[in-house]
SELUMTOR-705715 format. One record per residue (C-alpha): residue in one letter; x, y, z. Coordinates in steps of 0.05 Angstrom, whole numbers, plus 32768, in hexadecimal, padded with zeros to 4 digits. Layout:
// residues N
AXYZ;...
This chain:
// residues 736
M83D7805B825B;T839A80878250;P83A080CA8276;K836A80D682A9;P833E811482A1;E8349815082CD;E83238152830E;G82DD816E8306;S82DC816382BB;N829F814182A0;I82C4812A8262;P82CE80DF8263;V830E80BC8252;V831480AB8208;H8349807A81F4;A8375809881C0;V837680688186;D838E8072813F;E83548076810E;R836D803C80E4;E837C80128122;L8337801B813E;S8316800D80FC;V833C7FCC80F6;S83307FB7813E;L82E57FC38138;N82DA7FA480F4;N830E7F6D80F7;S82EF7F2880F4;S83147EE780F3;S82FC7EC680B4;L831C7E8E8090;G83117EB78052;S83407EEC806D;S83717EB68081;I83707E9E803A;A83847EE28023;G83C17EDB804F;G83D17E978032;H83C37E6A806F;S83B07E23805E;M83807E1E8098;G835C7E5B807C;N83447E308042;L83127E108071;S82E67E4D8075;N82B17E318048;N82A97DF48073;L82757E198099;K827D7DF180D8;L82C27E0D80DD;S82AC7E5580E3;A82707E46810F;F82557E818135;I82927EAD8129;N82877EEF814D;N82427EDA8163;G820F7F098180;F81FD7F3B814A;V81B47F29814B;G81AD7F378194;E81CD7F7B818B;C819D7F8D8154;P815C7F748170;A81217F5E8147;G80F77F988132;E81307FC98135;K81507FD880F2;P819B7FDA80EF;V81B4802280F0;I81D2803180AD;S81DE807B80B5;D8224809280C4;T823480A0810D;Q825380E380F9;D821280F880D8;E81ED80E88118;L821E8112813F;R8217814D8110;K81CB814B811B;E81D681488166;H820681838160;K81D481AA8138;N819B819E8168;S81C381A981A8;P81A881E481D1;N81EC81EE81F2;G821681F981B6;G824481CD818E;I826F819381A1;G82AD81AE81C2;N828881F081C8;G82B7822B81BD;G82F581FF81B6;G82F081EE816D;G82FA81A88154;L82EF81658174;G8310817181B6;G82F081B481C0;G832381D881EB;G82ED8202820B;G82CC81CF8236;G828981C88212;G824281C88229;A821A8194824F;N8206816F8210;A824C816D81F3;N8264812581E7;P82AD812681D2;A82B480DB81DF;K827D80CB81AE;M829A80FA817A;A82E080E08183;V82CB80988178;A829F80AD813E;V82D980CE811A;A8302808F8123;E82CC80668100;K82C4806780B6;P827E805F809B;V82718015808E;V823C7FFA8060;D823F7FAF8060;F82147F778045;D81E57F778081;D81D87FC18075;L81BC7FB18031;L818F7F788046;P81587FA68062;H81577FC7801D;V81537F877FF3;G81277F638026;E813E7F3C8064;F81107F018058;G80EC7F118018;R80D47EE57FDF;Y811A7ED37FC7;Q81327EC0800D;K80F57E948018;I81057E707FD7;L814C7E657FEE;F81337E4C8031;L81087E18800E;L81437E057FE2;M81677DEF8021;I81387DB48027;P815A7D867FF4;F819F7D97800F;A81887D878056;F81707D43803C;F81B37D398019;V81DC7D418058;A81AD7D148080;F81B17CDE804B;V81FC7CE38044;Y82077CE18090;F81D77CAA80A4;S81CE7C7D8067;Q820B7C538076;I81EB7C3C80B7;F81B37C1A8090;I81E17C018059;T820E7BDB8089;L81DB7BBF80BA;V81E57B7780D1;P81A97B5080EC;E81B17B3E8135;E81A67AF48127;H81D37AD080F6;W81F27A8B80F5;C821C7A5E80CA;Y81FF7A468088;V81FF79FA8080;P81EA79E78039;E81DC799E804B;L81A479B4807A;Q817E79E5804F;H814279B78048;L813679BC8093;S811379F580B7;V813C7A2E80D5;E81327A13811B;Q814679CD8107;R818479E680E3;R819C7A0F811D;A818D79D98150;L81B679A78128;S81F179D0810F;I81FC7A0C813C;P821A7A0A8183;V81F37A2D81BA;D82127A6C81D6;E82017A66821F;S821F7AAA8230;V81E97AD0820B;T819D7AD28215;G817B7ACB81D3;H81497A9E81AF;F81137A7B81D9;A810B7A3181CB;E80C77A0F81CB;D80D079F98213;G80DB7A408229;E81267A398232;S814D7A76821B;I817E7A6281E4;S81B07A8B81BD;Y81D57A6B8184;S821C7A7B8170;K82247AAD8137;C82687A978120;T82727A4D812C;M82537A0B8116;Y825C79C28127;A829479A08100;V826F796180ED;N8258793E80AE;F8210795680AA;T81FF79248073;E820F78EB80A2;V81EA790F80DB;L81AB791380B1;A81B378CB809A;N81B578B680E3;N817478DD80EF;I8195790B8122;R816E794D812B;K8191796B8167;A81DA797A816F;D8207795A81A3;P822A799381CA;S8268796881CC;W8270796C8180;P82AE79948169;T82A279DA814E;Q82C17A058117;P82B87A4A80F8;C82827A5280C4;Q82987A318083;N82627A448050;G824B7A898064;W82117A9F808F;E81C67AA18094;Y81A17ADD80B0;N81607AEA80D4;Y81447B2680AF;T810E7B3480E2;D812F7B718102;V81537B8880C2;P81227B75808A;Y81537B79804F;S81987B64803A;T81D07B968045;V82177B9E802C;A822E7B7D806C;T82037B3F8062;D82137B3B8017;F825E7B3D8024;E82597B188067;W82787B4D8093;V826A7B2680D2;C82917B008107;D82DB7B0980F6;H82C87B4080C4;A82957B6380EF;Y82C47B9F80F7;L82C17BB180AD;P82817BDB80AF;T829F7C0180E9;L82DF7C0D80C3;A82B87C248086;Q82937C5780B1;S82D57C7280CB;I82EF7C788083;F82B07CA18074;F82C57CD480AA;L830B7CD5808E;G82ED7CE8804C;A82C57D1F806F;I83067D3D8089;V83287D3C8045;G82E97D548022;G82E17D8E8052;L83287DA58043;L83227D9B7FF8;F82DF7DBB7FEE;G82F07DF2801F;W832A7E047FF1;I82FD7DFE7FB3;A82CA7E2C7FD3;D82FF7E607FE3;R831F7E5B7F9F;Y82E47E527F70;G82A67E647F99;R82727E467FC5;I82447E2E7F8E;P82797E047F6A;A828C7DE57FAC;L82447DD77FBF;A82347DB77F7C;G82767D927F78;C82737D707FBC;N822B7D5A7FB0;L823B7D3E7F6C;I82757D167F88;G82467CFD7FBF;F82147CE97F89;V82467CC27F5E;A82677C9F7F9A;G82247C907FBB;V82077C707F7C;A82497C4A7F71;T82417C2D7FB7;A820A7C017F9C;F82397BDF7F6B;V82757BCF7F96;G82927B8A7F98;N82BD7B897FD7;F82CD7BAF8016;W83027BDD7FFA;Q82D67BF37FC0;F829F7C027FF2;S82CF7C28801F;L82E87C527FE4;C82A17C657FD2;R82907C77801A;F82D07CA0801F;L82B97CC87FE3;V82737CCE7FFF;G82947CEA803D;F82AF7D228011;A82687D3C8009;F82547D378052;D82767D75806D;N825E7DA58037;C82217D898014;F81F27DB08041;T821B7DE18069;M82327E07802B;M81E97E128017;Y81D87E228060;I82097E5B8063;L81F77E77801F;V81AE7E7E8035;L81C07E9C8079;E81EB7ED18056;Y81AF7EEB8031;V817E7EEA806B;G81777F278098;P81907F2480E0;K814D7F1E8102;W813B7EE180D6;R817D7EBC80DB;T816F7E97811B;F812D7E7E80FE;V814D7E6780BD;A818A7E4A80E0;N81637E218112;M81277E0D80E9;S814F7DF580AD;I81707DC380DC;A81367DB4810B;L81047DAA80D3;F81287D968094;F81637D6D80AF;T81397D4C80E5;T81027D3A80B3;A81357D1A8085;S81567CF480BE;C81137CD980D7;A80FE7CC48091;L813F7CA0807F;P81357C5F80A5;W80F07C568087;I810C7C608041;A813C7C27804F;Y81047BFD806D;Y80D67C088032;L810B7BFC7FFC;A81257BBE8021;D81637BBA7FF6;W81A57BDC8007;K81BA7BE77FBF;T81797C0A7FAD;F817D7C317FED;A81C47C497FDC;I81AD7C607F98;V816D7C827FB0;T81907CA87FE8;S81C97CBE7FBB;A81A67CCF7F7A;P81857D0F7F95;L81CA7D2D7F9F;A81CE7D337F53;L819B7D6B7F58;A81D47D977F71;I81E77DA07F28;F81AF7DD27F23;T81CA7DFB7F5E;P81EB7E317F33;L81A87E3E7F12;L81817E467F53;V81B07E5E7F89;P81D97E9F7F86;E82247E9E7F94;S82397EB97FD7;A823D7F047FD2;R826E7F05800B;W829C7ED67FE6;L82977F027FA8;V82AA7F3E7FD2;S82E57F197FF0;Q82FC7F0B7FA9;G82F57F537F94;K82B87F447F69;I828E7F7A7F88;D82667F897F48;K824F7F407F45;A823A7F437F8E;I82127F827F80;G81F37F5F7F45;I81D97F287F73;L81BD7F5B7FA2;K81997F7C7F69;K817A7F397F59;F81607F357FA0;E81477F7D7F99;K81207F6A7F5B;I81017F297F73;N80EE7F477FB6;S80D07F857F94;K80FF7FB67FB6;T81257FF47FA0;I816B80097FB6;D818C804C7FAA;A81CB80467F81;K81EF806E7FB7;V81E680347FE7;Y820780047FB7;Q824180347FAF;E824B803A7FFA;F824A7FEE7FFF;S827E7FE87FC8;D82AC801B7FEA;S82A57FF8802D;C82B57FB4800F;V82F77FCE7FF4;R83097FEA8039;L82F67FA9805D;Q83217F80802E;E835D7FA98043;E834C7FA1808D;E83457F558089;A838E7F4E8077;A839F7F5F80BF;N83907F1880D5;S83BC7EF680A2;N83F87EF180D1;Y83D57EC38104;S83CE7E788104;V83AD7E43812F;L83F27E36814F;D83EC7E798173;L83B67E5A819F;F83EB7E2D81BF;K84207E6281CF;T84047E7D8210;P83F07E52824C;R83A87E678259;L83937E6A8210;R83B67E288204;N838E7E08823C;I834D7E248221;T835C7E0A81DB;I836E7DC481F4;L832F7DC2821E;L83057DD781E2;I83257DA081B8;L83197D6A81EC;I82D17D8081F9;W82C07D8381B0;M82DF7D3F81A3;A82B67D2381DC;I82767D4381C2;S82837D2A817B;L82927CE38191;V82577CDF81C0;F82277CFC818C;D823D7CCE8155;G823F7C938185;H81F77C9E8199;V81E37CA4814F;R82017C61813E;N81F07C3B817E;V81A57C3A8172;G81AA7BF38158;S81C37BD9819B;L81897BF381C6;G815E7BB581C1;L81247BD5819B;D81107BDA8152;L814A7BFF8130;F811F7C278100;F80EF7C418134;T81277C508166;F81507C768132;T81137CA08120;V81057CB38168;A814E7CC38176;A81537CEE8137;A81147D14814B;T81377D2D818A;E815A7D60815E;L811C7D8B815C;P81117D9381A7;A815C7D9981B2;D81607DD58182;T81227DF481A1;F813C7DEC81E8;L81807E0A81D5;T815F7E4581B3;L813A7E5681F3;T81727E4B8225;L81B77E578208;D81B67EA38210;R81977E9F8255;W81BE7E678276;G82007E708254;R822F7E408230;R82597E218267;W82247E048296;L81F57DF2825D;A822D7DCC8239;C82417DAB827B;G81FA7D99828F;T81E57D7B824C;M82257D538244;V82227D38828A;A81D87D288281;S81E97D038241;G821E7CDB8266;L81F07CCA82A0;F81B77CB58273;S81E77C88824D;L82007C68828D;F81BA7C6082A8;A81A77C3C8268;T81D87C058279;M81B87BFB82BD;V81727BEA82A5;P81587BAF827C;M81667BB28231;G812A7BCB820B;A80FB7C058215;Y811B7C1F8255;S81637C1E823C;A814E7C3A81F8;T81297C748219;L81657C868244;A81947C818209;I81677CAE81DF;L81667CE18218;G81B27CDE8215;R81AE7CEC81CA;F81807D2781D7;S81B17D44820A;V81EE7D3D81DE;N81C77D5D81A5;I81C47D9C81D0;S820E7D9681E1;Y82207D8F8198;N81FC7DCE8186;I82207DF581BD;G82667DDA81AF;L827F7DFF8172;Q825E7E408186;Y82817E3C81CA;A82C37E3181A7;A82B87E6B8177;E82A87E9A81B1;L82E47E8781DB;L831A7E8B81A6;P83377ED08195;T831E7EF18155;V83617EF18133;V83647EA48133;R831B7E93813F;A83097E7380FD;Q83497E4D80F7;G83427E35813F;V82FB7E1E8135;A83117DFB80F5;F83467DD5811B;I83167DC18153;H82E37DAB811F;I83167D7D80FD;M83287D5F8141;G82DE7D50814A;Y82E07D27810A;V831C7D028125;A82F17CEE8161;S82B87CDA8132;I82E77CAA8110;V82EC7C858153;A82A17C868160;P828F7C498135;F82C27C20815B;V82A27C34819D;V825F7C1B8182;Y82827BDB816B;L828E7BCB81B4;A82457BB481B5;N825F7B738197;V82837B6881D9;S824A7B818205;P820C7BAC81F3;S821B7BD88230;L82637BEA821E;P82537C2181EA;L82247C44821B;I82577C3F8253;V828D7C5F8228;L825E7C95820E;G82467CA28255;I828B7CAB8271;L82A17CD88237;G82627D02823F;I826D7D0D828A;V82B77D1D8281;G82AA7D4C8247;G82747D70826F;L82A07D7982AC;L82D87D948280;S82A87DCA8268;L82A87DE882AD;L82F27DF882A5;L82E27E28826C;P82CE7E718277;E82867E87826A;T827C7EB3822C;L82347ECA8236;G82337F13824B;H827D7F1E823C;D82A37F428205;L82C47F0D81DA;P83107F0C81D3;Q832B7F2F8196;T83777F29819D;L83A27EF181B6;A83AE7F1A81F5;D83637F1F81FF;G835E7ED481F8;E83937EC9822C;E836F7EF6825E;F83277EE2824D;G83017EC58287;R83327ED782BE;G830C7EE282FE;Q82D27EB682EB;K82BF7E82831E;I82AE7E3B830B;W826A7E41832D;D82577E82830A;F82147E7A82E8;P81FD7EB282B8;C81B47EA982C8;L81C17EB98312;A81FB7EEA830A;K81F37F348316;K81EF7F5A82D5;V822F7F8082C5;D82267FC382A3;D82587FC8826A;C825A80138274;E827D800882B7;R82B87FEB8291;C82BE801F825B;D82FB8041827A;D831C7FFF828E;L831F7FDD824A;P83407FF08209;V8314800581CF;E83237FC681A7;R83007F9C81DD;F82BD7FBD81CF;T82A97F918195;R82737F6581B2;A82467F6181EF;T82117F2D81FA;S81F37F46823A;K81B37F538214;T818E7F128210;S81667F0581D1;I81467EC981B3;G81737ED48178;A81B07EED819C;S81D77EB18185;L81D17E97813F;R81D37E4D8147;A81BA7E0D8129;S81D07DC6812F;T820E7DB48108;R82167D9F80EB;G81F27DE080DA;E81FB7E19810A;L82297E4280DF;R82317E8380BC;S82617EAC8093;S829B7ECC80B7;M82897F0F8098;L823F7F0880A7;N823A7F3A80E0;R82757F6880D4;S82527FAA80C9;I821E7FA58101;R82537F8E8131;S82827FC78122;R824D7FFE8124;V822B7FE38162;S826E7FDF8184;V827E80288177;R8238803F818A;S823B801581CA;L827C803581DF;A8263807A81CF;Q8222806F81F4;C824880568231;K827280968231;E823580C18228;E821380A08264;Q825180AC828E;V825080F6827B;S820780FB828D;A821380D882CF;G824C810782DF;V821F814382D2;
C-alpha cells in the first residue's frame, strides 16, 4: 500500500519500487527469443513471424512522425531542469532526492524518483536515426522483398491451379472415339436430371453424368446404327477413364492426369490439407533453426526446400508422391516471406514501418497473387507451371550476399560486435556518421537487456489457462482465430464454385487485399479492435449467405468476393488483437499457440470447399455461419484501443473488467491517463494508445503483419517513464 501524502502537500504519490524491479517491468518484453533462453520449446517459434505479431504494439503512435526519439538520458534532462530552475534545486534545502525541506514550486520529486529508477537505455531504434531510418540501404532491402513476396504467393496459391478439375467430364468409351463429343455423350452417358447443365439443340437443358456410363456392348450398338441411348439400359461406373471439357480449365492438371475424380475426387482436397500440415511442421522446424543458427540460414533453407519440392512436384507418379512434395512445399510457406519481412522491418525507422509493413503486402503480395492465375493460363500445363512457380525460390541462395543478418538476433546470441558491424555497413551506405560513444552505449545496454529478458523464462502458455477470466479470453481468441483462418482460406479456394471464369474471379478476389489493407490502416486505431473485428466477420458471413440466395453467376460471385474482402480485414486484425490481449510474460508463446490452431482450422478448409460437390451453396453456407459466429464471439472480448496492455498474469486476469459490450472507442469519452496515475502500480505504465496515429499500430496482412519482439523495447520503456513523470508533474501543477 502506497502511503498518502500529508494534507496540503503538493508532492504527489510515488510508488516505491526497487530500481531493478522497475527496470525489468518497464523493459520486459515477451519475446520467443527470451523464452528460448529459458529453454521453452514454444519459444523456438519466435522466428515464425506470425507468431510474434504486433507484440507490444503502439510504439509508432507514441513517437509520432516528425518527432525524433529522445535519446538523451532522463537524468540529464532533470539536471538541466534543476540548473535552470529559478526556485532552487530539486528537494530544495533537503538534500538528495526526497528533499526533506519541501522544495520550491518547480520541484518535481516524482519525476526525479522515477528517473533514478531507470537506467539509460540505448537500443536498436535509438541508432536508426543515426544510420538512417529509410536511407539508401533500407530502400534496397525494401525492393528485395519483392521476390520473397512472390515466393509466398506462389507457394500458397499454386496448388489451386495444379489440382483444378474441369467442371464437365464424363466416361471415356474407346469404341466411340470416331464420333463427335455430342454423339458420344448422347449414346454412352446417362442424363443426370438433378443438375442443370448442357443445352441440347432443342433448347432442353441436359446434364450428363460424370461418373457412370451405360453397360452395353457399344460395338453392337454402332452396328445396329443406334445413335441415342435408351434410358432403360443398365449403367456402371466408368471403366476406361474420363474425358474432359477443357473450356473452363484450358490445360491438363495433376487431377486430370491421375484421374482424381468421382470416387477419388477427395484426393486434391486431402493433398491441400497435407500442405498445411507441412506448414505447421515447417514453422516449428525453421523457427528452431532461426533461433539456433540465425534468420538468414532459416530464410534461405526454407526457400531452397520449397524450390526442390516444388520442382519435384512436376515429376510425381502417384498421389502419395504428390502429397509428400506438397508437404515439403508447405515447409516453406510459413517462413519464405515472413522471415525476410521482419528482417527489413527491423532496419527501418519507426515512422516508416507502417508504410513498409503495409505496402510490401498490399503491393508485392497482391501483385503476385493477381498474376499467378494468368501464369497458369498462359503456360497451359501443370508440370511447367509447377516448375516455373518453384524455380524462383532458388534465388534465395543469394540471400546471405544481399541481406544482413538480424542485428537483434545477433544481440540475443551475445554477438554484439557483429551487430555493430552491420550497423556500420548501414552507416556507410547511407552516408552517415555515428560517434563511437553511441555504439558503446548500445553495447552496454544490450548486455543489460539480455539479463532482464531471463525474467520471462519461468512462464509458459499453460499459464493462460490457470485463471478463469484469462482462460476464457484465451479460448475465445483461439476460436475466433480458427474461424477467421477457416473462412479466409475457404473463400480463397471456393472461387471455382462461383459460376464465373475461375481465373478472372481469382484475380478480382486477390485484388481485394489492397483496399482491405488501406481501409484497416485508416480505421483500426479510430474504431478499435472489437467492433471492427465483429463487424467485418459478420459482414463476411452475411455476404456469403446472401450469395446462396441469388442466381449463380455474377451476383453470387460479387457477394462472395465482398465476403472475401471483409474477411481480409478480419484476418489482419486477428493476430494483433490476440497479441494485445495476452499478458506480456506469455504473449509471444500465446500468439504462437493461437497461430498453430489457425493452421489446424486451415487443414479443414479444403474439405469445406469440397462440399461444393454435394451442392455449390454448401461451402458458402458453412463459411457464412462461421463468419457470423466468429464475429459475435469477438464482442465477448475486451477492447484494447486506448488501454494499457496487460504485463503480468494478474494484469491479464483483470484486463477489461468494467467494459460494457456496447462500448465503442470512437464514441467513448476520452480517459486521461493522468487521472489513474495514483491508482495503478508503476509496472502498468508501459503502453497507452489513446493517441491516435496513422501509424499507431504496425500492421500488415499475414500473413505479414509482424515484427521482432525486441523491436520497440527502448522507445516503449523510455516513453513509459516519461509519461508517468509527466502525469505526476501535471498533478503537481494542478495542485499549485
